[in-house]
N, C-alpha and C positions, 0 to 999 in steps of 0.2 A: 427663562432664557439661560442656556447654559454659560458657567464662566470660562470658555474657553480661550478667552483673552486675559485671564487672570495675570496680575503683575506685568502685561505689556503696557508700555507708552505709545500713544500713537498721535501724530498732528496731519490735521487734515486742511488744506488750503481751500478758499472759496467755500469754506464751512459755514457760511452764514446763512445760506438759504437752499433750496431746491435740493439737489442730489447729494452735495456736501454736507447740508446739515443733517439729511436723513441717515448718512453716513456715521457722521459724528455721534448721532443717537444710538445708533446700533453697536457700533464699536464700544461705547460706553454701557450698553445694556449687555454686552458680552464679557464686560470684565474690563476694560481697558481704562486706562487713565488717559484723558483725552485734550489736548487743545487745538482749538479752532484758529486758524489765520485768514484774516479777511480785510478788506479795505476799511469796513466798518462792522467788526464783529458784533454778537451780541452776548449777552451773558450768561447763557445756559451752561458752557463749558470755561475752562482758560480761555478767555478771549483775547487775543493779542492781534493788534493793528498792522498790517503789512501789507507793502505794494510789491508784487513779484517782480515789476519793471526794476525795482531799485535794488541794487545789490546790498547796499548796507542796510536796507530797511529790513530785506529778508534774514541777513544775517543776526541782526540784533533780535529779531522777532524769535527766529530758532535757539538762538543761543538762550534767550528766555524760557522758551519752552521747555528745553532739555534740562535747565537749571530748576524748573517748577515741577515737571514730571518724573525728574531723576534719570534722564535719558530720553532716547528715541529709538523704539523698535520699528514702528510702521510709519510710513509715510504714504499719505494720499496726495497726490497732484492733482486736486480739482479745480483749481482756479483756471476760469478759462471766459473768453466772451465770444461772440457770433458776429457775423457779417452776412449781408444780403446781397446778391446781385451776381452778374457774369463778370469776365475779365474786363469788361469795357466799362464798368459801374463804379470800381471802386478805386481811389486813387493810391498814389504810391505811399502817400503818409499813412493809410488805413491798413495797407498791406504790411507796413513794417510794425505799426501798432499791434495788431492782431498777432503776428508771429513773434513778437516783444512777450506778449502777455502767454500765448498758449503754448509756445515752444521754448523760447529762452526763460521764460518763468519756471519752467519745470527744472531747467537746466541749475537756475540760482537757488531753487530750494533744495533740491537733491544735493547740490556740490555743498551748500551749509550745513547740510545733514549728515552726510558722509562719514564725519569721524564718530558721531554717536553710533551710526547704523553698523560700521565696522566693528565696534565693541558689545553689539547687542547678540544674545545668544538666538535671536529669532527676529532677523532683520528681512523687512520687506518693504518694497515699493509698489505702489498702484498708481498708474497714471488713467486719468479719464479721456480717453480718445472719442472716437464717433464713427457709427457706422459708415460716416462720411469719408471715412480714411478708405472704405474699399467699395463704395456704391457709387455711382455718378448720380448724383442728387442736383436738379434744377436750381438755379438762382443760388448757389452756395459755393463758387470756385475758390474765393479767399479762405472761407471757413474749412472747405476740405482740403485743401492744399495744408492748411495748418496742422489739419487732424492727421493727413498723411505722413506728414513729418513726425509728429508725436507717436505714431505707429512705429516708424523707423526708429525713433530714438528710444523707445520702449526696448526693441530687439537689442540695438546697440549696446544699452545700458545694462541688459541682462548677460550679454556676453562679457563685458568689461568687469563686472562685479560679482559673477557666480562662484570665482574662487577666494572671494572674500565673504562668502556665507550669505550673501545680500541678494534675495530674490527679486526680480522686476517685472511686471505683468500691467497688462492695461485692460480695463472694460472698453467696448465698442458698443454704447448705448444707441437704439435707433430714436425716433422723436420721443421725447419724454416729455411727461406734463409737469411742466417745471416753471416758474417765475420768468423766465427768459421767454418760454414758448408762449406764455401769457402777454408779454408786452409784445411779441411778435404777430399773435392775432389781433392785438387791438389795433395794429396798424392797417390791417386787411380792410378792403373795402365792405365786405362781407365776412366778418370774423366767424359766424356759425358756419359758414359754406367752406372756408378755409380750414378750421378744426375738422371738418368731416372730411374734407379732402387728404388731410395729414392722418387720419386715424385709416381712411381707407388704403392710403398706401402700405400700410403694413399688415401682412398676411392675417394677422389675428383679429384686424378690424380695430384696432384702438391702440393709443399710446401706450409706451410702458411707463411706470410710475418710478418716482425717485426712491421709494422704498424698494423696488424690485432690483435698480440699480445698485444700492447701496448693499444688498445681500450678495450679488456678485462681488463687489470690492471687498466686503467681509470676508468671504470664502478665500479669495486670493491671498488677503491680509493674514490669516489664520494657519495655524500649524498644520491643518486639515489638508493645506495646499502645499505641504513642504516640499514635494518633489515638481512643482509647477512653477516654471519661470521663461520668459520668454513668448508668453501667451497673450493674445488677443482672445477675450470672452465676449461674443456677440451676446447682448441683451436688447434684442432688437423687434421681438415679437412675429420673427420668422423672416425679417427684410433682407438679410445678406444671402440667403441660402435658398430660399422656396421662391418657386415661379408658379403659381396656381392660375388655373383657368378661370375668365371670367365668372363672377357668379351669373346663374342662369336667370 
């Protein structure tokens, strides 16, 4: 693994498992100093407990990360939660909570990190969005709405901070084989059939992996993407753009 991120400091929220953990590992392998923020982070990296719905908690964790890492150059806003159902199924309280985590959580963490990012020679923010922001998926009204907001927020942040030398992009994963999907499958009447249906929905016939999404995040965070900002990178096994004929 090359040291293309040597000398850079990265913070990954929701880094305790799944895409966040895969991203933290890849950034570290590429030479970055990494801190992980999560509700219950593990000890593999500099691990800091933070609740993205609590501004004081976020500011304390970002301050601690910056102090221990010597600044912040890369911020990966990966913390998020899911929701199942149509607009008839989720109560107002759940709508508020999902938006508080998935959207306002990005605002709180990014806002706290801005002073460090403004001082960086290579500042990059990467938000974890979803293909649900651009494709109508059944039983995902609340989740899709929150990720649509993340996509719009990413573009607005990119415009606001481009002249400060801060690039802002997002990744749009398709259905990824992560612990959250594992929990979702466990709730299904027929987990094997539900897994097969999720895999068949994507043109490649399989879910994407956490490592594949992490590779996209690492690219957008790296100097190799120095001219990339305001971009949504789909990592979705072809779901967003391909319309294949049914298999014979």
